[in-house]
PDB file with one MODEL, atoms N, CA, C and O in Angstrom:
MODEL        1
ATOM      1  N   MET A   1      67.653 190.874  58.031  1.00  0.00           N
ATOM      2  CA  MET A   1      68.830 191.721  58.072  1.00  0.00           C
ATOM      3  C   MET A   1      69.495 191.544  59.435  1.00  0.00           C
ATOM      4  O   MET A   1      68.821 191.481  60.463  1.00  0.00           O
ATOM      5  N   SER A   2      70.792 191.467  59.431  1.00  0.00           N
ATOM      6  CA  SER A   2      71.493 191.261  60.693  1.00  0.00           C
ATOM      7  C   SER A   2      71.446 192.510  61.544  1.00  0.00           C
ATOM      8  O   SER A   2      71.204 193.612  61.051  1.00  0.00           O
ATOM      9  N   ARG A   3      71.680 192.323  62.829  1.00  0.00           N
ATOM     10  CA  ARG A   3      71.687 193.438  63.760  1.00  0.00           C
ATOM     11  C   ARG A   3      72.778 194.427  63.365  1.00  0.00           C
ATOM     12  O   ARG A   3      72.597 195.638  63.493  1.00  0.00           O
ATOM     13  N   ARG A   4      73.920 193.910  62.879  1.00  0.00           N
ATOM     14  CA  ARG A   4      75.042 194.764  62.529  1.00  0.00           C
ATOM     15  C   ARG A   4      74.671 195.723  61.410  1.00  0.00           C
ATOM     16  O   ARG A   4      75.033 196.898  61.477  1.00  0.00           O
ATOM     17  N   THR A   5      73.950 195.259  60.368  1.00  0.00           N
ATOM     18  CA  THR A   5      73.620 196.122  59.247  1.00  0.00           C
ATOM     19  C   THR A   5      72.442 197.035  59.549  1.00  0.00           C
ATOM     20  O   THR A   5      72.284 198.062  58.887  1.00  0.00           O
ATOM     21  N   SER A   6      71.620 196.698  60.515  1.00  0.00           N
ATOM     22  CA  SER A   6      70.465 197.536  60.810  1.00  0.00           C
ATOM     23  C   SER A   6      70.759 198.560  61.903  1.00  0.00           C
ATOM     24  O   SER A   6      69.961 199.473  62.114  1.00  0.00           O
ATOM     25  N   ASN A   7      71.868 198.431  62.590  1.00  0.00           N
ATOM     26  CA  ASN A   7      72.212 199.333  63.675  1.00  0.00           C
ATOM     27  C   ASN A   7      73.086 200.456  63.134  1.00  0.00           C
ATOM     28  O   ASN A   7      74.204 200.205  62.682  1.00  0.00           O
ATOM     29  N   LEU A   8      72.594 201.692  63.174  1.00  0.00           N
ATOM     30  CA  LEU A   8      73.334 202.815  62.625  1.00  0.00           C
ATOM     31  C   LEU A   8      74.641 203.081  63.359  1.00  0.00           C
ATOM     32  O   LEU A   8      75.574 203.619  62.763  1.00  0.00           O
ATOM     33  N   SER A   9      74.733 202.721  64.635  1.00  0.00           N
ATOM     34  CA  SER A   9      75.977 202.963  65.363  1.00  0.00           C
ATOM     35  C   SER A   9      77.102 202.076  64.848  1.00  0.00           C
ATOM     36  O   SER A   9      78.273 202.381  65.075  1.00  0.00           O
ATOM     37  N   ASP A  10      76.775 200.988  64.162  1.00  0.00           N
ATOM     38  CA  ASP A  10      77.777 200.089  63.606  1.00  0.00           C
ATOM     39  C   ASP A  10      78.002 200.354  62.119  1.00  0.00           C
ATOM     40  O   ASP A  10      78.544 199.497  61.423  1.00  0.00           O
ATOM     41  N   ALA A  11      77.603 201.508  61.625  1.00  0.00           N
ATOM     42  CA  ALA A  11      77.674 201.797  60.197  1.00  0.00           C
ATOM     43  C   ALA A  11      79.107 201.828  59.676  1.00  0.00           C
ATOM     44  O   ALA A  11      79.313 201.722  58.467  1.00  0.00           O
ATOM     45  N   ASN A  12      80.083 201.968  60.533  1.00  0.00           N
ATOM     46  CA  ASN A  12      81.473 202.016  60.093  1.00  0.00           C
ATOM     47  C   ASN A  12      82.188 200.695  60.286  1.00  0.00           C
ATOM     48  O   ASN A  12      83.407 200.666  60.462  1.00  0.00           O
ATOM     49  N   TYR A  13      81.444 199.602  60.256  1.00  0.00           N
ATOM     50  CA  TYR A  13      82.025 198.271  60.421  1.00  0.00           C
ATOM     51  C   TYR A  13      81.689 197.447  59.185  1.00  0.00           C
ATOM     52  O   TYR A  13      80.571 197.541  58.678  1.00  0.00           O
ATOM     53  N   PRO A  14      82.625 196.641  58.683  1.00  0.00           N
ATOM     54  CA  PRO A  14      82.344 195.871  57.468  1.00  0.00           C
ATOM     55  C   PRO A  14      81.147 194.936  57.633  1.00  0.00           C
ATOM     56  O   PRO A  14      80.973 194.327  58.688  1.00  0.00           O
ATOM     57  N   ILE A  15      80.333 194.825  56.605  1.00  0.00           N
ATOM     58  CA  ILE A  15      79.196 193.911  56.622  1.00  0.00           C
ATOM     59  C   ILE A  15      79.686 192.471  56.555  1.00  0.00           C
ATOM     60  O   ILE A  15      79.127 191.595  57.214  1.00  0.00           O
ATOM     61  N   VAL A  16      80.714 192.222  55.775  1.00  0.00           N
ATOM     62  CA  VAL A  16      81.237 190.879  55.595  1.00  0.00           C
ATOM     63  C   VAL A  16      82.279 190.590  56.666  1.00  0.00           C
ATOM     64  O   VAL A  16      83.272 191.309  56.783  1.00  0.00           O
ATOM     65  N   SER A  17      82.056 189.553  57.437  1.00  0.00           N
ATOM     66  CA  SER A  17      83.089 189.139  58.380  1.00  0.00           C
ATOM     67  C   SER A  17      83.932 188.075  57.687  1.00  0.00           C
ATOM     68  O   SER A  17      83.409 187.076  57.192  1.00  0.00           O
ATOM     69  N   VAL A  18      85.220 188.300  57.659  1.00  0.00           N
ATOM     70  CA  VAL A  18      86.114 187.444  56.897  1.00  0.00           C
ATOM     71  C   VAL A  18      86.373 186.143  57.629  1.00  0.00           C
ATOM     72  O   VAL A  18      86.691 186.135  58.818  1.00  0.00           O
ATOM     73  N   GLN A  19      86.234 185.053  56.910  1.00  0.00           N
ATOM     74  CA  GLN A  19      86.556 183.725  57.409  1.00  0.00           C
ATOM     75  C   GLN A  19      87.641 183.170  56.509  1.00  0.00           C
ATOM     76  O   GLN A  19      87.898 183.722  55.439  1.00  0.00           O
ATOM     77  N   ARG A  20      88.272 182.103  56.917  1.00  0.00           N
ATOM     78  CA  ARG A  20      89.357 181.522  56.128  1.00  0.00           C
ATOM     79  C   ARG A  20      88.795 180.619  55.038  1.00  0.00           C
ATOM     80  O   ARG A  20      87.981 179.735  55.305  1.00  0.00           O
ATOM     81  N   PHE A  21      89.246 180.856  53.788  1.00  0.00           N
ATOM     82  CA  PHE A  21      88.820 180.096  52.630  1.00  0.00           C
ATOM     83  C   PHE A  21      90.040 179.676  51.834  1.00  0.00           C
ATOM     84  O   PHE A  21      91.116 180.254  51.984  1.00  0.00           O
ATOM     85  N   GLN A  22      89.877 178.691  51.004  1.00  0.00           N
ATOM     86  CA  GLN A  22      90.944 178.290  50.090  1.00  0.00           C
ATOM     87  C   GLN A  22      91.034 179.323  48.980  1.00  0.00           C
ATOM     88  O   GLN A  22      90.007 179.779  48.477  1.00  0.00           O
ATOM     89  N   ALA A  23      92.233 179.693  48.596  1.00  0.00           N
ATOM     90  CA  ALA A  23      92.437 180.694  47.545  1.00  0.00           C
ATOM     91  C   ALA A  23      91.940 180.182  46.198  1.00  0.00           C
ATOM     92  O   ALA A  23      91.975 178.981  45.930  1.00  0.00           O
ATOM     93  N   LEU A  24      91.474 181.105  45.349  1.00  0.00           N
ATOM     94  CA  LEU A  24      90.952 180.781  44.028  1.00  0.00           C
ATOM     95  C   LEU A  24      91.485 181.823  43.051  1.00  0.00           C
ATOM     96  O   LEU A  24      91.465 183.018  43.343  1.00  0.00           O
ATOM     97  N   LYS A  25      91.952 181.380  41.908  1.00  0.00           N
ATOM     98  CA  LYS A  25      92.427 182.319  40.890  1.00  0.00           C
ATOM     99  C   LYS A  25      91.328 182.517  39.855  1.00  0.00           C
ATOM    100  O   LYS A  25      90.737 181.551  39.374  1.00  0.00           O
ATOM    101  N   CYS A  26      91.057 183.779  39.514  1.00  0.00           N
ATOM    102  CA  CYS A  26      90.051 184.078  38.500  1.00  0.00           C
ATOM    103  C   CYS A  26      90.325 185.464  37.918  1.00  0.00           C
ATOM    104  O   CYS A  26      91.054 186.265  38.504  1.00  0.00           O
ATOM    105  N   ASP A  27      89.736 185.729  36.773  1.00  0.00           N
ATOM    106  CA  ASP A  27      89.851 187.039  36.136  1.00  0.00           C
ATOM    107  C   ASP A  27      88.751 187.938  36.671  1.00  0.00           C
ATOM    108  O   ASP A  27      87.594 187.531  36.776  1.00  0.00           O
ATOM    109  N   VAL A  28      89.127 189.176  37.009  1.00  0.00           N
ATOM    110  CA  VAL A  28      88.176 190.135  37.567  1.00  0.00           C
ATOM    111  C   VAL A  28      88.375 191.471  36.856  1.00  0.00           C
ATOM    112  O   VAL A  28      89.498 191.842  36.515  1.00  0.00           O
ATOM    113  N   ASN A  29      87.294 192.177  36.641  1.00  0.00           N
ATOM    114  CA  ASN A  29      87.325 193.507  36.051  1.00  0.00           C
ATOM    115  C   ASN A  29      88.295 194.388  36.841  1.00  0.00           C
ATOM    116  O   ASN A  29      88.333 194.310  38.069  1.00  0.00           O
ATOM    117  N   THR A  30      89.078 195.225  36.156  1.00  0.00           N
ATOM    118  CA  THR A  30      90.097 196.043  36.843  1.00  0.00           C
ATOM    119  C   THR A  30      89.477 197.013  37.845  1.00  0.00           C
ATOM    120  O   THR A  30      90.075 197.285  38.886  1.00  0.00           O
ATOM    121  N   ARG A  31      88.300 197.533  37.553  1.00  0.00           N
ATOM    122  CA  ARG A  31      87.639 198.430  38.522  1.00  0.00           C
ATOM    123  C   ARG A  31      87.265 197.669  39.787  1.00  0.00           C
ATOM    124  O   ARG A  31      87.363 198.198  40.894  1.00  0.00           O
ATOM    125  N   GLN A  32      86.835 196.423  39.612  1.00  0.00           N
ATOM    126  CA  GLN A  32      86.503 195.604  40.778  1.00  0.00           C
ATOM    127  C   GLN A  32      87.756 195.266  41.578  1.00  0.00           C
ATOM    128  O   GLN A  32      87.709 195.183  42.805  1.00  0.00           O
ATOM    129  N   LEU A  33      88.874 195.070  40.885  1.00  0.00           N
ATOM    130  CA  LEU A  33      90.134 194.819  41.593  1.00  0.00           C
ATOM    131  C   LEU A  33      90.538 196.018  42.433  1.00  0.00           C
ATOM    132  O   LEU A  33      91.026 195.863  43.552  1.00  0.00           O
ATOM    133  N   ASP A  34      90.333 197.217  41.893  1.00  0.00           N
ATOM    134  CA  ASP A  34      90.635 198.431  42.656  1.00  0.00           C
ATOM    135  C   ASP A  34      89.754 198.515  43.903  1.00  0.00           C
ATOM    136  O   ASP A  34      90.233 198.825  44.994  1.00  0.00           O
ATOM    137  N   GLU A  35      88.462 198.234  43.728  1.00  0.00           N
ATOM    138  CA  GLU A  35      87.535 198.253  44.871  1.00  0.00           C
ATOM    139  C   GLU A  35      87.900 197.171  45.879  1.00  0.00           C
ATOM    140  O   GLU A  35      87.805 197.384  47.087  1.00  0.00           O
ATOM    141  N   LEU A  36      88.315 196.019  45.385  1.00  0.00           N
ATOM    142  CA  LEU A  36      88.726 194.924  46.259  1.00  0.00           C
ATOM    143  C   LEU A  36      89.920 195.350  47.115  1.00  0.00           C
ATOM    144  O   LEU A  36      89.940 195.102  48.321  1.00  0.00           O
ATOM    145  N   ALA A  37      90.905 195.984  46.497  1.00  0.00           N
ATOM    146  CA  ALA A  37      92.075 196.462  47.248  1.00  0.00           C
ATOM    147  C   ALA A  37      91.662 197.485  48.300  1.00  0.00           C
ATOM    148  O   ALA A  37      92.158 197.459  49.426  1.00  0.00           O
ATOM    149  N   LEU A  38      90.751 198.388  47.930  1.00  0.00           N
ATOM    150  CA  LEU A  38      90.263 199.374  48.902  1.00  0.00           C
ATOM    151  C   LEU A  38      89.506 198.703  50.044  1.00  0.00           C
ATOM    152  O   LEU A  38      89.656 199.086  51.204  1.00  0.00           O
ATOM    153  N   TYR A  39      88.692 197.701  49.714  1.00  0.00           N
ATOM    154  CA  TYR A  39      87.926 197.005  50.755  1.00  0.00           C
ATOM    155  C   TYR A  39      88.856 196.264  51.701  1.00  0.00           C
ATOM    156  O   TYR A  39      88.628 196.246  52.910  1.00  0.00           O
ATOM    157  N   ILE A  40      89.895 195.655  51.161  1.00  0.00           N
ATOM    158  CA  ILE A  40      90.876 194.972  52.006  1.00  0.00           C
ATOM    159  C   ILE A  40      91.526 195.968  52.961  1.00  0.00           C
ATOM    160  O   ILE A  40      91.708 195.667  54.141  1.00  0.00           O
ATOM    161  N   SER A  41      91.876 197.148  52.463  1.00  0.00           N
ATOM    162  CA  SER A  41      92.450 198.191  53.326  1.00  0.00           C
ATOM    163  C   SER A  41      91.457 198.626  54.391  1.00  0.00           C
ATOM    164  O   SER A  41      91.831 198.840  55.544  1.00  0.00           O
ATOM    165  N   TYR A  42      90.199 198.756  54.008  1.00  0.00           N
ATOM    166  CA  TYR A  42      89.142 199.131  54.950  1.00  0.00           C
ATOM    167  C   TYR A  42      89.010 198.100  56.068  1.00  0.00           C
ATOM    168  O   TYR A  42      88.997 198.451  57.248  1.00  0.00           O
ATOM    169  N   VAL A  43      88.911 196.824  55.687  1.00  0.00           N
ATOM    170  CA  VAL A  43      88.773 195.771  56.694  1.00  0.00           C
ATOM    171  C   VAL A  43      89.982 195.767  57.620  1.00  0.00           C
ATOM    172  O   VAL A  43      89.838 195.634  58.836  1.00  0.00           O
ATOM    173  N   GLU A  44      91.163 195.912  57.050  1.00  0.00           N
ATOM    174  CA  GLU A  44      92.374 195.925  57.864  1.00  0.00           C
ATOM    175  C   GLU A  44      92.389 197.111  58.829  1.00  0.00           C
ATOM    176  O   GLU A  44      92.823 196.968  59.972  1.00  0.00           O
ATOM    177  N   SER A  45      91.925 198.271  58.385  1.00  0.00           N
ATOM    178  CA  SER A  45      91.916 199.449  59.262  1.00  0.00           C
ATOM    179  C   SER A  45      90.923 199.303  60.409  1.00  0.00           C
ATOM    180  O   SER A  45      91.127 199.865  61.485  1.00  0.00           O
ATOM    181  N   VAL A  46      89.858 198.555  60.185  1.00  0.00           N
ATOM    182  CA  VAL A  46      88.836 198.384  61.216  1.00  0.00           C
ATOM    183  C   VAL A  46      89.148 197.206  62.140  1.00  0.00           C
ATOM    184  O   VAL A  46      88.973 197.296  63.355  1.00  0.00           O
ATOM    185  N   THR A  47      89.611 196.102  61.551  1.00  0.00           N
ATOM    186  CA  THR A  47      89.795 194.876  62.336  1.00  0.00           C
ATOM    187  C   THR A  47      91.241 194.636  62.757  1.00  0.00           C
ATOM    188  O   THR A  47      91.517 193.787  63.605  1.00  0.00           O
ATOM    189  N   ARG A  48      92.159 195.389  62.157  1.00  0.00           N
ATOM    190  CA  ARG A  48      93.607 195.214  62.396  1.00  0.00           C
ATOM    191  C   ARG A  48      94.112 193.873  61.857  1.00  0.00           C
ATOM    192  O   ARG A  48      95.209 193.441  62.210  1.00  0.00           O
ATOM    193  N   GLU A  49      93.318 193.210  61.004  1.00  0.00           N
ATOM    194  CA  GLU A  49      93.738 191.993  60.323  1.00  0.00           C
ATOM    195  C   GLU A  49      93.552 192.209  58.835  1.00  0.00           C
ATOM    196  O   GLU A  49      92.504 192.686  58.401  1.00  0.00           O
ATOM    197  N   LYS A  50      94.573 191.858  58.041  1.00  0.00           N
ATOM    198  CA  LYS A  50      94.477 192.040  56.598  1.00  0.00           C
ATOM    199  C   LYS A  50      94.005 190.733  55.956  1.00  0.00           C
ATOM    200  O   LYS A  50      94.723 189.733  55.967  1.00  0.00           O
ATOM    201  N   PRO A  51      92.796 190.752  55.400  1.00  0.00           N
ATOM    202  CA  PRO A  51      92.304 189.548  54.728  1.00  0.00           C
ATOM    203  C   PRO A  51      92.962 189.400  53.362  1.00  0.00           C
ATOM    204  O   PRO A  51      93.434 190.379  52.782  1.00  0.00           O
ATOM    205  N   THR A  52      92.990 188.185  52.857  1.00  0.00           N
ATOM    206  CA  THR A  52      93.472 187.971  51.499  1.00  0.00           C
ATOM    207  C   THR A  52      92.359 188.312  50.521  1.00  0.00           C
ATOM    208  O   THR A  52      91.195 188.435  50.904  1.00  0.00           O
ATOM    209  N   GLU A  53      92.729 188.462  49.257  1.00  0.00           N
ATOM    210  CA  GLU A  53      91.721 188.716  48.225  1.00  0.00           C
ATOM    211  C   GLU A  53      90.707 187.568  48.182  1.00  0.00           C
ATOM    212  O   GLU A  53      89.504 187.796  48.056  1.00  0.00           O
ATOM    213  N   GLY A  54      91.203 186.345  48.285  1.00  0.00           N
ATOM    214  CA  GLY A  54      90.332 185.183  48.251  1.00  0.00           C
ATOM    215  C   GLY A  54      89.365 185.139  49.413  1.00  0.00           C
ATOM    216  O   GLY A  54      88.214 184.732  49.254  1.00  0.00           O
ATOM    217  N   GLU A  55      89.824 185.554  50.577  1.00  0.00           N
ATOM    218  CA  GLU A  55      88.938 185.571  51.749  1.00  0.00           C
ATOM    219  C   GLU A  55      87.797 186.556  51.565  1.00  0.00           C
ATOM    220  O   GLU A  55      86.653 186.257  51.907  1.00  0.00           O
ATOM    221  N   VAL A  56      88.104 187.739  51.022  1.00  0.00           N
ATOM    222  CA  VAL A  56      87.064 188.744  50.808  1.00  0.00           C
ATOM    223  C   VAL A  56      86.102 188.277  49.722  1.00  0.00           C
ATOM    224  O   VAL A  56      84.886 188.387  49.885  1.00  0.00           O
ATOM    225  N   VAL A  57      86.629 187.759  48.621  1.00  0.00           N
ATOM    226  CA  VAL A  57      85.772 187.276  47.538  1.00  0.00           C
ATOM    227  C   VAL A  57      84.912 186.116  48.025  1.00  0.00           C
ATOM    228  O   VAL A  57      83.721 186.057  47.719  1.00  0.00           O
ATOM    229  N   GLY A  58      85.505 185.194  48.782  1.00  0.00           N
ATOM    230  CA  GLY A  58      84.737 184.067  49.308  1.00  0.00           C
ATOM    231  C   GLY A  58      83.627 184.509  50.236  1.00  0.00           C
ATOM    232  O   GLY A  58      82.507 184.004  50.156  1.00  0.00           O
ATOM    233  N   ALA A  59      83.933 185.458  51.123  1.00  0.00           N
ATOM    234  CA  ALA A  59      82.913 185.967  52.048  1.00  0.00           C
ATOM    235  C   ALA A  59      81.813 186.709  51.279  1.00  0.00           C
ATOM    236  O   ALA A  59      80.632 186.595  51.607  1.00  0.00           O
ATOM    237  N   ALA A  60      82.215 187.467  50.257  1.00  0.00           N
ATOM    238  CA  ALA A  60      81.227 188.197  49.454  1.00  0.00           C
ATOM    239  C   ALA A  60      80.334 187.221  48.684  1.00  0.00           C
ATOM    240  O   ALA A  60      79.127 187.439  48.579  1.00  0.00           O
ATOM    241  N   LEU A  61      80.917 186.155  48.148  1.00  0.00           N
ATOM    242  CA  LEU A  61      80.109 185.154  47.438  1.00  0.00           C
ATOM    243  C   LEU A  61      79.148 184.449  48.386  1.00  0.00           C
ATOM    244  O   LEU A  61      78.004 184.182  48.021  1.00  0.00           O
ATOM    245  N   ALA A  62      79.600 184.147  49.599  1.00  0.00           N
ATOM    246  CA  ALA A  62      78.714 183.508  50.578  1.00  0.00           C
ATOM    247  C   ALA A  62      77.507 184.403  50.865  1.00  0.00           C
ATOM    248  O   ALA A  62      76.380 183.919  50.963  1.00  0.00           O
ATOM    249  N   GLU A  63      77.747 185.712  50.998  1.00  0.00           N
ATOM    250  CA  GLU A  63      76.646 186.656  51.225  1.00  0.00           C
ATOM    251  C   GLU A  63      75.740 186.728  50.004  1.00  0.00           C
ATOM    252  O   GLU A  63      74.516 186.739  50.137  1.00  0.00           O
ATOM    253  N   LEU A  64      76.330 186.776  48.824  1.00  0.00           N
ATOM    254  CA  LEU A  64      75.551 186.822  47.589  1.00  0.00           C
ATOM    255  C   LEU A  64      74.649 185.598  47.472  1.00  0.00           C
ATOM    256  O   LEU A  64      73.459 185.724  47.186  1.00  0.00           O
ATOM    257  N   PHE A  65      75.213 184.421  47.693  1.00  0.00           N
ATOM    258  CA  PHE A  65      74.434 183.191  47.576  1.00  0.00           C
ATOM    259  C   PHE A  65      73.305 183.147  48.597  1.00  0.00           C
ATOM    260  O   PHE A  65      72.218 182.645  48.312  1.00  0.00           O
ATOM    261  N   LYS A  66      73.569 183.676  49.787  1.00  0.00           N
ATOM    262  CA  LYS A  66      72.561 183.663  50.851  1.00  0.00           C
ATOM    263  C   LYS A  66      71.437 184.656  50.560  1.00  0.00           C
ATOM    264  O   LYS A  66      70.274 184.374  50.849  1.00  0.00           O
ATOM    265  N   LEU A  67      71.770 185.811  49.992  1.00  0.00           N
ATOM    266  CA  LEU A  67      70.785 186.881  49.811  1.00  0.00           C
ATOM    267  C   LEU A  67      70.019 186.806  48.492  1.00  0.00           C
ATOM    268  O   LEU A  67      68.959 187.420  48.370  1.00  0.00           O
ATOM    269  N   ASP A  68      70.520 186.080  47.515  1.00  0.00           N
ATOM    270  CA  ASP A  68      69.872 186.014  46.209  1.00  0.00           C
ATOM    271  C   ASP A  68      68.721 185.007  46.265  1.00  0.00           C
ATOM    272  O   ASP A  68      68.938 183.798  46.183  1.00  0.00           O
ATOM    273  N   ARG A  69      67.500 185.518  46.404  1.00  0.00           N
ATOM    274  CA  ARG A  69      66.327 184.650  46.552  1.00  0.00           C
ATOM    275  C   ARG A  69      66.077 183.804  45.312  1.00  0.00           C
ATOM    276  O   ARG A  69      65.659 182.651  45.419  1.00  0.00           O
ATOM    277  N   GLY A  70      66.331 184.370  44.137  1.00  0.00           N
ATOM    278  CA  GLY A  70      66.158 183.614  42.904  1.00  0.00           C
ATOM    279  C   GLY A  70      67.103 182.419  42.862  1.00  0.00           C
ATOM    280  O   GLY A  70      66.710 181.323  42.463  1.00  0.00           O
ATOM    281  N   PHE A  71      68.347 182.634  43.275  1.00  0.00           N
ATOM    282  CA  PHE A  71      69.319 181.544  43.312  1.00  0.00           C
ATOM    283  C   PHE A  71      68.901 180.493  44.325  1.00  0.00           C
ATOM    284  O   PHE A  71      68.992 179.296  44.049  1.00  0.00           O
ATOM    285  N   GLN A  72      68.447 180.923  45.487  1.00  0.00           N
ATOM    286  CA  GLN A  72      68.023 179.971  46.521  1.00  0.00           C
ATOM    287  C   GLN A  72      66.871 179.103  46.014  1.00  0.00           C
ATOM    288  O   GLN A  72      66.872 177.887  46.208  1.00  0.00           O
ATOM    289  N   LYS A  73      65.888 179.733  45.366  1.00  0.00           N
ATOM    290  CA  LYS A  73      64.749 178.970  44.828  1.00  0.00           C
ATOM    291  C   LYS A  73      65.226 178.005  43.756  1.00  0.00           C
ATOM    292  O   LYS A  73      64.849 176.833  43.760  1.00  0.00           O
ATOM    293  N   TRP A  74      66.050 178.489  42.840  1.00  0.00           N
ATOM    294  CA  TRP A  74      66.562 177.639  41.775  1.00  0.00           C
ATOM    295  C   TRP A  74      67.355 176.464  42.351  1.00  0.00           C
ATOM    296  O   TRP A  74      67.189 175.326  41.912  1.00  0.00           O
ATOM    297  N   LYS A  75      68.219 176.742  43.335  1.00  0.00           N
ATOM    298  CA  LYS A  75      69.038 175.695  43.938  1.00  0.00           C
ATOM    299  C   LYS A  75      68.155 174.647  44.607  1.00  0.00           C
ATOM    300  O   LYS A  75      68.398 173.447  44.472  1.00  0.00           O
ATOM    301  N   ASP A  76      67.129 175.101  45.327  1.00  0.00           N
ATOM    302  CA  ASP A  76      66.200 174.165  45.969  1.00  0.00           C
ATOM    303  C   ASP A  76      65.497 173.299  44.932  1.00  0.00           C
ATOM    304  O   ASP A  76      65.346 172.093  45.124  1.00  0.00           O
ATOM    305  N   ASP A  77      65.062 173.921  43.822  1.00  0.00           N
ATOM    306  CA  ASP A  77      64.373 173.175  42.775  1.00  0.00           C
ATOM    307  C   ASP A  77      65.302 172.154  42.123  1.00  0.00           C
ATOM    308  O   ASP A  77      64.891 171.025  41.856  1.00  0.00           O
ATOM    309  N   VAL A  78      66.531 172.537  41.869  1.00  0.00           N
ATOM    310  CA  VAL A  78      67.493 171.652  41.218  1.00  0.00           C
ATOM    311  C   VAL A  78      67.865 170.487  42.133  1.00  0.00           C
ATOM    312  O   VAL A  78      68.087 169.373  41.659  1.00  0.00           O
ATOM    313  N   GLN A  79      67.934 170.737  43.433  1.00  0.00           N
ATOM    314  CA  GLN A  79      68.370 169.706  44.364  1.00  0.00           C
ATOM    315  C   GLN A  79      67.251 168.761  44.787  1.00  0.00           C
ATOM    316  O   GLN A  79      67.520 167.720  45.387  1.00  0.00           O
ATOM    317  N   LYS A  80      65.993 169.107  44.483  1.00  0.00           N
ATOM    318  CA  LYS A  80      64.878 168.220  44.810  1.00  0.00           C
ATOM    319  C   LYS A  80      64.848 167.072  43.815  1.00  0.00           C
ATOM    320  O   LYS A  80      65.066 167.272  42.620  1.00  0.00           O
ATOM    321  N   PRO A  81      64.578 165.870  44.308  1.00  0.00           N
ATOM    322  CA  PRO A  81      64.441 164.761  43.355  1.00  0.00           C
ATOM    323  C   PRO A  81      63.231 165.002  42.462  1.00  0.00           C
ATOM    324  O   PRO A  81      62.214 165.522  42.921  1.00  0.00           O
ATOM    325  N   ASP A  82      63.332 164.636  41.223  1.00  0.00           N
ATOM    326  CA  ASP A  82      62.243 164.814  40.268  1.00  0.00           C
ATOM    327  C   ASP A  82      61.170 163.770  40.553  1.00  0.00           C
ATOM    328  O   ASP A  82      61.404 162.572  40.397  1.00  0.00           O
ATOM    329  N   VAL A  83      60.003 164.224  40.969  1.00  0.00           N
ATOM    330  CA  VAL A  83      58.909 163.337  41.342  1.00  0.00           C
ATOM    331  C   VAL A  83      58.486 162.481  40.152  1.00  0.00           C
ATOM    332  O   VAL A  83      58.114 161.321  40.334  1.00  0.00           O
ATOM    333  N   ARG A  84      58.534 163.023  38.954  1.00  0.00           N
ATOM    334  CA  ARG A  84      58.119 162.277  37.767  1.00  0.00           C
ATOM    335  C   ARG A  84      59.006 161.055  37.545  1.00  0.00           C
ATOM    336  O   ARG A  84      58.527 160.035  37.048  1.00  0.00           O
ATOM    337  N   GLN A  85      60.270 161.135  37.897  1.00  0.00           N
ATOM    338  CA  GLN A  85      61.173 160.016  37.686  1.00  0.00           C
ATOM    339  C   GLN A  85      60.969 158.925  38.727  1.00  0.00           C
ATOM    340  O   GLN A  85      61.373 157.785  38.503  1.00  0.00           O
ATOM    341  N   GLN A  86      60.355 159.246  39.854  1.00  0.00           N
ATOM    342  CA  GLN A  86      60.165 158.271  40.917  1.00  0.00           C
ATOM    343  C   GLN A  86      58.894 157.448  40.735  1.00  0.00           C
ATOM    344  O   GLN A  86      58.802 156.340  41.263  1.00  0.00           O
ATOM    345  N   LYS A  87      57.913 157.967  39.999  1.00  0.00           N
ATOM    346  CA  LYS A  87      56.655 157.253  39.790  1.00  0.00           C
ATOM    347  C   LYS A  87      56.836 156.204  38.705  1.00  0.00           C
ATOM    348  O   LYS A  87      57.525 156.442  37.713  1.00  0.00           O
ATOM    349  N   PRO A  88      56.217 155.041  38.892  1.00  0.00           N
ATOM    350  CA  PRO A  88      56.273 154.050  37.811  1.00  0.00           C
ATOM    351  C   PRO A  88      55.504 154.590  36.601  1.00  0.00           C
ATOM    352  O   PRO A  88      54.525 155.322  36.750  1.00  0.00           O
ATOM    353  N   ALA A  89      55.946 154.231  35.446  1.00  0.00           N
ATOM    354  CA  ALA A  89      55.296 154.710  34.226  1.00  0.00           C
ATOM    355  C   ALA A  89      53.876 154.186  34.159  1.00  0.00           C
ATOM    356  O   ALA A  89      53.606 153.031  34.489  1.00  0.00           O
ATOM    357  N   GLU A  90      52.972 155.052  33.726  1.00  0.00           N
ATOM    358  CA  GLU A  90      51.581 154.651  33.589  1.00  0.00           C
ATOM    359  C   GLU A  90      51.436 153.798  32.331  1.00  0.00           C
ATOM    360  O   GLU A  90      51.981 154.115  31.274  1.00  0.00           O
ATOM    361  N   VAL A  91      50.701 152.732  32.473  1.00  0.00           N
ATOM    362  CA  VAL A  91      50.437 151.882  31.314  1.00  0.00           C
ATOM    363  C   VAL A  91      49.050 152.236  30.808  1.00  0.00           C
ATOM    364  O   VAL A  91      48.058 152.078  31.520  1.00  0.00           O
ATOM    365  N   ARG A  92      48.989 152.710  29.586  1.00  0.00           N
ATOM    366  CA  ARG A  92      47.705 153.078  29.000  1.00  0.00           C
ATOM    367  C   ARG A  92      47.366 152.085  27.915  1.00  0.00           C
ATOM    368  O   ARG A  92      48.213 151.722  27.099  1.00  0.00           O
ATOM    369  N   PRO A  93      46.126 151.650  27.911  1.00  0.00           N
ATOM    370  CA  PRO A  93      45.735 150.735  26.824  1.00  0.00           C
ATOM    371  C   PRO A  93      45.754 151.483  25.499  1.00  0.00           C
ATOM    372  O   PRO A  93      45.349 152.643  25.417  1.00  0.00           O
ATOM    373  N   THR A  94      46.221 150.815  24.486  1.00  0.00           N
ATOM    374  CA  THR A  94      46.250 151.444  23.169  1.00  0.00           C
ATOM    375  C   THR A  94      44.894 151.237  22.511  1.00  0.00           C
ATOM    376  O   THR A  94      44.270 150.185  22.650  1.00  0.00           O
ATOM    377  N   ALA A  95      44.464 152.237  21.809  1.00  0.00           N
ATOM    378  CA  ALA A  95      43.171 152.157  21.112  1.00  0.00           C
ATOM    379  C   ALA A  95      43.352 151.362  19.833  1.00  0.00           C
ATOM    380  O   ALA A  95      44.319 151.558  19.097  1.00  0.00           O
ATOM    381  N   LYS A  96      42.414 150.466  19.577  1.00  0.00           N
ATOM    382  CA  LYS A  96      42.471 149.683  18.345  1.00  0.00           C
ATOM    383  C   LYS A  96      41.749 150.428  17.251  1.00  0.00           C
ATOM    384  O   LYS A  96      40.668 150.974  17.475  1.00  0.00           O
ATOM    385  N   ALA A  97      42.325 150.454  16.087  1.00  0.00           N
ATOM    386  CA  ALA A  97      41.738 151.181  14.973  1.00  0.00           C
ATOM    387  C   ALA A  97      40.831 150.322  14.146  1.00  0.00           C
ATOM    388  O   ALA A  97      40.258 150.796  13.165  1.00  0.00           O
TER     389      ALA A  97
ENDMDL
END
């Protein structure tokens, strides 16, 4: 856990620090859109900079990907070369009937 999230004196500061990302269009639940608009207002009130919707979503996804241990394990497994494909095929003698 970062120092920012574990320090109670910083409890009124956004967990996600906004970085610049390329915009992405997608469909989002209307309740989530309302929360997104509120979060953008919150970040702007604290940092005096208004992030775009894409910047907040991108930063939130980066945090999600980093914190989701199941995803990290799956990603590591998928990105590892398959050891079975690297070994030469075993030649087994066929049994004569």
